[in-house]
N, C-alpha and C positions, 0 to 999 in steps of 0.2 A: 519318430525323435524328429527327424528333418519337418516333418505335415505337422508334428506338434507345436515345433518352434513356427513353420510358418502360418499356423492359423492364431495361435498366439500376435505372432508380429503384427498379421492384417485385422488382429480385433484390436489392438490397443492403438494401430498408426493408420486403419483402412478409411478413417474419416477424413484425411487431411489428403487433398487440400480444399474441400468445402467446407472446412469451418475457419476458414482463414477469411474468408469473405465478410461474414457479419462486423469483426472485431475493426478490418480497413475500414470498412463503409461509416461504424464511428467516428474513427478517428478523421475521416475526410469531412463529417460531417462537423466536428469538434474545430477542426482548423479554418472550414468558412466562418466559423464566429470572429476569427480575425479580421475580416474584413479589410484583408490588405489588397485584394482584387487581381491576384493571381490567377491567370486564366487556366493552368494546367491543373488546378484543382478538377474546374469542370469536365475538363477531357479524362483525369484521372477518375472523374465518375462515371463518365461513361464508357470507359473502357471495363471499367469495374461491373457495370450493368451489364456488357458484353458477357463477363466470365460468368457471373452469376447465372445468365442463362444457361449457359455449360456445362453446370456444376456436378449434374450426375456423371456426364462424359469425362470430367477432369476426375471425380473419385473414380471410376473405373477404369480409368489409364494408369492412374496410379497404384490402384492396386494389383493391376496386370503387369507393373514393371516391378514390385515388390513380389509376387510369385515368380516371375522369370530370374530373378535374383536366387530364389533358392533353388530353380530347375537349374540352372549354370552351375551352382556348389555339387550338384547332385550328378552333373554329366562329367565325363574322367578328363576335359580338359576345359579348364576356365578360362575365359579371355578378359582381361581386365577393362577393355575398352568395349565390354559386350553390352551397354547399356548406352544409346545414342547414334548407334550406325558405327560406321566405319573411319576410324581417326583419322582419314586421309582424302575426307571429302569437305567440299568449298561450304562454308559456312556464311548465313548471311551476319550482319551487325548485331541483331535484338539474341540469335543464338551466341553468338560470340560472347555478349554481354552477359549472358545468364549462367555461361561456361564459367567466366570469371570471374562471377560472384559466386557462384558454386562452388570453386576451389577452396573459395577464401571461406566459406562455411566448412566445408569438408576438413581445412587445416585446424578452424575452430574448436569443431567438435573431436577431433581424432585428439586435440590437447585437452579439451575439458573432461573427457572420459575416459581419460587413457589407462587407467588400473582398472575398471572393469573390461574393458576393450581388450587390452590383455588376457583377462581370464578368460572370454568370449573367445580369441583365437586361438587358445591353447587346446580347450576342450575343443573346440570345431576343429580341430587341425586332428583329435585323436577317434574324430568322429566320421572324418574323412580316410582317415587309416581301416576305421571298422569297414567302411563301403567300397574298400579298393580303389580309391581316388584319390589323385593327389589336391592337397592343401590350394582350395582355390579363394575369389574374393569374399571374403565375410557377408552373405547376404544381408546380416542386419547392420551391417557398419556405417560411418557414413558418408563413405564415398557410394555405395548403391544406395541410401536413403535421397543422397542430395541429388544425383544423376537420375531416379523415379523421380521426382522432384520437377527437372529443369525439363526433362521430358517431354512432361504434361503440357508444356506453354510454348513447344516449338514452333507449332501454326498459330498461337495466339496473338492480337493484337496488343500489345503493352506498353504501355508510355514508361520513360525511363523512371519518373518517379515511382511507378505504380509498381513496378518491378521493386524498387528499392521496399516499398511497403510489405511484399508480397515475402521478400528473403528474409526480414526483420522480424514477420508475424511468423513463417514457416518456422525460425527459428527459435521464437518465444515456445512455440509449442513443442519443438521436438523437446526443448529444455524441461518443460511440464512433464513431459512421458518417458523421456530416455532414462534417466536413473532407476525408475521402477520398474522398468522392462528389463535391463539389463542385470537387474538384482535378480530379480525372477529367473529369467532365460538361466542367468549362471546357475540358479538353485537349481531349475528342472535338471541339466547337465550333469550339476553333481551328484543328484539324488540317482540317475541314470547310472551312474558308476564311471563319467567320462570326468577325470581329475584333472590338476593343473601340470603334471608331469608330463610333458610331450613325451610321445611313444609306451609310456606305461599303459599294461594292459588295461581294461575296467576294472574297479573294485567292487568289492563284493558291499553287502549292504552297511557293514558297519563303519565300512572306511569311506563309503557313500554319505553317509549323515554325517561322520565327523568332516568332511569338506563340506558339506552343508553349512554346517556349528560356523566353522573357519568363513567361509566366505560371507555370511550374515555378518560375523565381526568385522572382515575386514573392508566389508562393502559399509556399513553403517558411517552415515556422515559425510560418504563421497559426495553426495550428486548437491550439494547448495550449489548454486549457479551465479549467485549475486554476493559477492565478488566471484568471480570464477577463479577458484584455486584448490588446490589439493587439501584435503582437510586431515590433521592430525589424528591418528589412529591412536584405541587406548595404547596403556601400558598397564602390563602386567603389576595386580597388585596380591600381596600375600596375606592374606585377611585370618589365617589358621592361629598366628601368633600374637592374635589381641593386639596390634597395633596401628596405625593410622594408615593408609595406604602412601607409598611414597608420591613427593612429587614429581612430578614429569620431568624423565630424566635421571631421577635416583635408581640404584636398585642394579640388580642383572639383568633385568628385564630392557634397558632404558635404549632407546633409539628401535624399538620392533612393536608390533603391534602386539594383541593381545595372543595371537597363537601363529606368531614368527612374522606377517607381514612386517617390510621395512616401513618405516617412519623420516621425515626428514629432523635432522639432528637440529637443526636449526629451529623446528618448531617445537620440538621437544624439551629445547632450552627457553625457549620464548616462552612456554605456559609453566613452564619450572620458575622462571623470575618473577613471570604475573604473580601467580600463588604465593612465590615468597615475597613479594614485597605485600600484599592483601595480607597476608599471615602479620607480616609487623607493625601494618596498621593496625590491624585487631587488638594485637599486644599492648601497643601502646593507648589503645582507645581505653582498653579494659584497664589498666593500670591507672588512666587517669579519671574512672568513674571509683575506681577501688579508694583513690587519694580522696576524693572528694563525696564519699558517699553516697554515688549512684549507684552502687550494686547493693541489694538487701542483705544481710549480715549471712543468710543461710546459703547465699548464691557465691559471697565471694570465696576465688581461690584458699584454700587452707589446706595444700597439698605437702607444704612443708612441714607440715605436723606428723610426727612419727607413725602415730596411729589412724592417719589415713590412709587407705590403700587405692590406689587409680584404679579404674575401672578401666576392664579390657574393653576394647570397640565389640565383641561380640556378643559382651554382657549388655554395654548398649543398646543394640540393636536388638538382643531378646525383649528388653524393656520396650522398646519401642514397638518390636510385632504385638505383643502383648497390648497395648495402648491402641495402637492402629485401628482396630474393629470398632472403638467405642465410638459415643456421639460425640462430634468437636464442638461443643458449644462453649469451653472453655477457652478454645483457639477463635472462635468468632466473638466472644466479648473481648479476646484480648488487640483484636483487629481492629476493633473502634476506638480504641486509645492507642495514641502514638507512642511506641518505646515497650508496650507491656508485653510484646510476643514472645523473646527473650524469657523474659521473668515465669511465664506461664510455661514454656516448654520444661524449664528445669523443674518447676512444682511437680508437672504430670510425670516426669521421666524417675524425679524422686519417689513419687506413688505407687510406680512400677516397680523400681526398687524394693521396695518395703513389702511389696508383696510378689516377688518374687523372693525373698528371704536376703534380701541385701540392708544393712544398717547404713543409711545416710549418714550416723556420725560418723561410721568407719570408714568410709570409701568417700570418692569426689574424683569427678569426669578431669580426663588427664586435658592439657593442654591443646591438644590436637581435637580432641571431643568439644570442648569449649569454642573453639574456632567454629568446628561444624556446625555445632547450635546459633552460635550468635548471626553465623552468615546467612543460614536460613532463615532466623528471625529478623533478621534486617534485610533481606530479600522479598520475603513477603510481603512487611512493613512499608518498604517500596513500592511494591506493585500496585499495595491499595492506593496509595496518599496520592499516587503520581499517574493513574491510569483511567481517572473518571468512572471507577470502578463504584456499580450500584449497589446498596447495602443486600439485593437480594443474591449478590454473586458471594457475598461474603462466605458463606455456609461452603460453597463452592471451594475455596479457599481453606476453609479452616478444616475440611478435610484432608486437604492435600500437604498439611502441615507435618506431619510424621511420616507419612512417606517421604518426604524429601528429606527431613532430616535421618532414614534412614540411607538414602542416595548420598546425600554429605560424608555419611560415618565412613560411608565403603569406597568411596567414588570422588573424590575431590575433585576433579575435572569438572564435574558437571559447574562449575564457576569459572572455569577460564576456556572450556572445550566447547566453542557455537555450535558442536552437530552433535552434540551429544543427546540422547533420545528424550531424556530428564526435561533437559533445559527445551526441547523444540515443542515439547508438550505442555510444557507451560506456559510458551510464546502460543500454540494454538488457542488454548483455553482464555487467557487474557483477549485474544484477537475476538472471541465470539463473546465475550461478556462486557469488554469495553465499553461504555457508553448506551451500554446495549438497556431500553427500559422496558424490552416487551412489548413494544408496541402493535408491532404486524406480527403477525402468524410466522413467519421466516425469522423474526426475531426471538419470538419462542420459541421454537425448535430449534435454536441456536444453542439458548440459555438450558433448554432441557437436556439437550445432546451432552453438553458442555458438565452438565448435573450429573446424568448418566455415568460419564468416563470417570469424573472425581471419583463416585463410588466404586467402579470396577478396580481403579486403580487399588482403593481401599483393602477389597476382599483378595484380589491378583496377585498383589504384590510381594514376592517374599524374594527380593536381592536379584530376582533376574529382569534385565533391564527390557528383554523383549517384549514386555506387557505395557512399555511407554512407545515402545514402536509400533504395536497393534495399535494402541489407543490415538497416537499422534494421525497414524494413516487413516483411520477412519474419521477421524474430526478435520484430519485437512482436507477430507473430500469434499465433506458438506463447506466446508469454509471457501472452497475454488467455486462455488456459486456465488455464497455470499461477497466475496472479491470481486466477479462481476456486478452485481448489482449496487456495490460502491463505488466503481468507476461509473457505472450509470449516474449514480447521483452525483458525483462530479461532475458531470458534463450537466446536467440540469442545474446545478446551480451556477457553472461557468453561464449556461445560454438564459438564466433567468438575470442573472447579475449585470450581463450585458444587453440584456433587453431594458432593465432599469437603468443601466449609463444612456444606453441610447434615449430614452423616452427622457431623461433629465437634461441630455446636450440638448434636446429638441425643444424641451421648455423653456430651457434660458435663453437659446437662440429668440423664442417667440416672447418670451419678455423683453428681452432688450431692443425686439423689434418694435413691441408695444410702446417700452418707453419713448422710442426715437419719434413716435408719431404722435403721441399724447403730452409730450415734454415740448411739441416743436411751438405750441399756442393755446390760445382759448379754444373749445369746439362745445358742441349742444352735448348735452348730456346722453343721447340718442346716439348719435354718432361713437362718443368715446368708450359708451355702454357696449356697443357692436366691437369696437377695436376692442375692446379689454376682455370680452369672453366668447362669441361668436368667432370673431377670425382668428382672433388666439387659437382657440381650440381646431379650429380648421387647418390654422399654419403649424402644428404640433403633430397633426393627421397626414398633411402633407410631407410634412421634413421625416417621420418614421418610415412612410409606405412609399414614396417618390424622390428620396432622396440623390437617388441616382438619374433622375428625371430633371436637367436641369429648366426645363420650359416651365413644368408643371410649379416646380418653387418658385420661378420667377414671374408667373402667375398669380401664385398667392399673394405673393410680396407687394406685385405690383396694387391688387385690391384695396391694402391698407392704404397706401397712398392715395388710391384714385377715392376713397372714402375722404380722406383729409381734403384733398380738394373739392370736393363736392362741397363740403361746409363751406369750406371758403367761397366758392360761388352763390351758394346760399346768403353768407353774410354780407357781400357785396351786391344781391339783389340782382342778379345775372341768371333772371329766371329760366331764358332758351337753352342757354348752356347746361344750366343743370338737368334741366329736363334730358338732354339728348346724353348729358354723362350717366344719369340714372339709367334711361332705357338701354343703355350699352352694357351699362353694369348689371341689369336685371338678373342674365340667366346665372352671372358667377354668382354674386350675393346667395341665390336660391340655392346654389350648389353648398355653398358657405354655409348656411343657414341648415341644411341636409345632413350634411357632417357631424352636425351636432345633435342629432338626432330626432329633429321637427320632420315631419312629416310635410307634403306637398302643401296641404291647406294650411298648415302652422305657418311653415316659411313663407308662403303667400302674404299670410295676415301681418309677420314680422316685416316684410319687404314695406306693405303699406303703413307700416307705422315709421320705418325710416322713411319712407316719402313724406307724410305728414311732418313732422319732426322740422324737415328741410324747406318746407315749400312756405316757412315765414322767416323772415329774412330777418326780422328784428329777434328773432328768438336769443333767451337768455345763453349765454358762452362764458365758460368759466373753467379754472384749471381742474385738474382731477388728479389723485393718488394714483402713483407707480405700480407696477404688482412688484410684488414680494418672490424673492429667489430661495423664501425656505424652505418652500417643498422638495428641493431636487435631493435633499441631502435625509429625508424622514425615513429612507431604507434602511440608513446606516449609523441613525440617531442612536437608536439603544445597544447597538453593538456597541458604540463605542465606549458609551457610558457604563459598560460592564468592564471597559479593557482602562479606559483613559480618561480621568479624572479632568474637571474643569483646568485646573491652576497646571495641570503638566500640557494641557491642549493645547492654553494660550504662552507657554514658554516656548523657546527654540528648540533647537535641535542638532546635533553634533553633525556637521557635515561631514565628516570621515564614515561617521557610522549610516548616514544617510546613503552614502555613495556605496558602502558594504550590503545595505540592503537592496540595493537597484541589481545589483551584481545577483542576488537571488534567483534561481530558474524552478520552471515547475519541478515537482518533485523534492525538492530539499524537504527536512523535515526541520523543525522547530518547537520551541517548549512557550507555551504562552498562559500568564497567568492572569488571573483575573483580579480586581479591586478586593472581593472577599478572599483571596487567597486559593482559590481553586485553580490548579494547574493542569493543561491536558498538553498531550502532543499534536500539532498540527501541521500541514502539509501547504506548501504553495502550490495549490490546482490549476493557477491559471493568472495571466497578468493581461490587464485591462488595454485593448490597443487605443483606445480611446482618452484612456486617464493616467495611464501608466500605473493602477492600482492593482494590488494584489488580493487576489481571493484566497483564504486561509480556509482549511477544512479540518475536520478532525478525522481521526481514523475511520469512522464509517462514513466518510464523505459528505456530511453535512457541514453547512455553511459557519464557520465560528469568527469571521472578522472579515472585513472588506477594507483595506486602507492603505495609503501612500506611504513611499518610502520614506518619507519624513517622520510619519506617524508612528510606525515601525520604531525610526531610530529613537523615537522618545522614549516608545514600552523599552529598548534595550537600555535605554539611560538608565529608566528607572527600576532596573532588575525585574521588568515583566515580561520581559523576550528573551530565550537563549537561543541563538543559531544554533545547528548541528545536532540535533536530538539522534538517539540513534534509532536505526530502522526498525529494530525487534526489542517486543517490550524486556526478556532477560535482559538483553544488553542495556539497556537504558536503566533497567533498575539496578544493575550492576554498576554502573556508574554513577548513580545517586548515592549507592551505598560507598562509592569510594571518597565522592565528595562529602558526603555525611562524617567520613571518618576523618578526611583531612581538616574539616573544621573544628570539631571537638578536639583532635589533636594539636 
């Protein structure tokens, strides 16, 4: 058993720390775009380069430390300080810093994975008893994993800031892997008969299967790492009486998970209060629709009439099961029209009732069943309206309507419990479909996988939520690569935006330099044209490529001044001085013309034309037009026209709102509405160090808008920008549902 645990642990974690270096390198490159001149960035990159050269040895050392943890556990005596040498030896400052950071990470991981770790420890204690050895240090616990990590860098030369990045990325990788790994190891130990009760003998196959089912239920939803908190577990429901499942906190099982695991009473009460508030909103909304005639006559509550019997939950679930495998065309059409989905769901269920022998004229839905139907309808409608879903995704969601009606009928926690398997699957499907037009092979693969999973839910779901768990795990594994591509897309968008801003800044400086020289007096056309075109282009190139070299910049500026002086010498007929000036300027002028794309022969010819123009003292001199700076904003003009009309752009902004926008940081989510009424979720991906403008990208990492804090304040004043969008699609959809109900009420 220990060998199998070691094999699975090395399979999951053995690639660390080698997988840390790529993301850190990308982060360092992104930081270098800010141009703040911090020297430690170059030191970090140099130190990281050295680490990358030793990547293979680091991975091997890490794997050896993990394996030694299992050997120590197998031994008759387990020394707590086994990793890293004697605790009494003197250590250097770097090792001490690693140890202190490691202690903080151990405490964080112990707190985050408290519940699964307690299960692992209890089962390992039984395993140790079977080995006839005292219980030692958990070989897959945070202590061993962190100490194995820090031991890798005992002799490495790592800068302080790089050490912080290493720990941060290691924590990120552990958060991605540990939840699933602890769940599998608990399942493996339970299947082998090592139950939760310390000291109990190994259970038989039946008990092991029961342990496995219990642990799956207990561990469901625990490993959500952002935010780091324990998730409320499920509350048992009684489906045999045909009643709607009790709200969290109600019934004899309140405060316990489905198989007896304790749950925070505060969390149970919070979910119960949230669900009760949602139902109150729904009832008021339906009553308002009845009064205003917003519900069709056949769908209005008529349970007050004596001849109508309220359908039981199991009866409605039976109708939904009958309809589940049928083509979803009616739901797909309903999703195309806002507000039609609830009516269509009821129509389909009434049709299923007739086919099962129920008379719709003598039966009706209970208030709880009406709640479930309306919430699913409002949820799917909100998802489709507010998450930039393409038409080709409509059929994917249409297939899922009836399965989610069944989920809502039998487990209303889906609307208030963030870790619910059906909720997490819908988040993953929305992430795969949102903004996905199938242009790339990867995008098409995502759409096909989402479609396959929706079909699998239709064919396999029979009131067992494990179907949603397995489907989510499969899709999430594929989405992990997709998220990496999104991160790279965001970085490319930031680099491209920064490059355009640097180009715009260089052009603005060059235009001002041209205005300063052309506007000082009358010039010959040859000199004015040279300053306005080749010299300006040369100056832009120098500012972009040689901005950190003040000598090159000063030399380029001096050329413009020298040309103006040459024109003045020619006008005053000071031929000898003019000749000396042109001879001195010839190499620089040739270099300037070459930077505009002219070869040496063409540059010499252009130089000759300039000399001929200055050789005649009485050559006509006049004023020349000033350059326009309109091209600086060409890259954002189309974006602004999409979200900001001319009248709003010319109006003032609210200083308080603008200050609020300046406080936005990368990673903050917002909701942006175009002038055509299309609403999308956008994230602040980057803040410009040059202009302080904010780069907003959509959920696929594609640039949506680059705007100043003042422009965002104008959008917020006009109701086209909302700060604080939810991180997940389901959460955001439920927030929109509540806002919709509040507005109607």
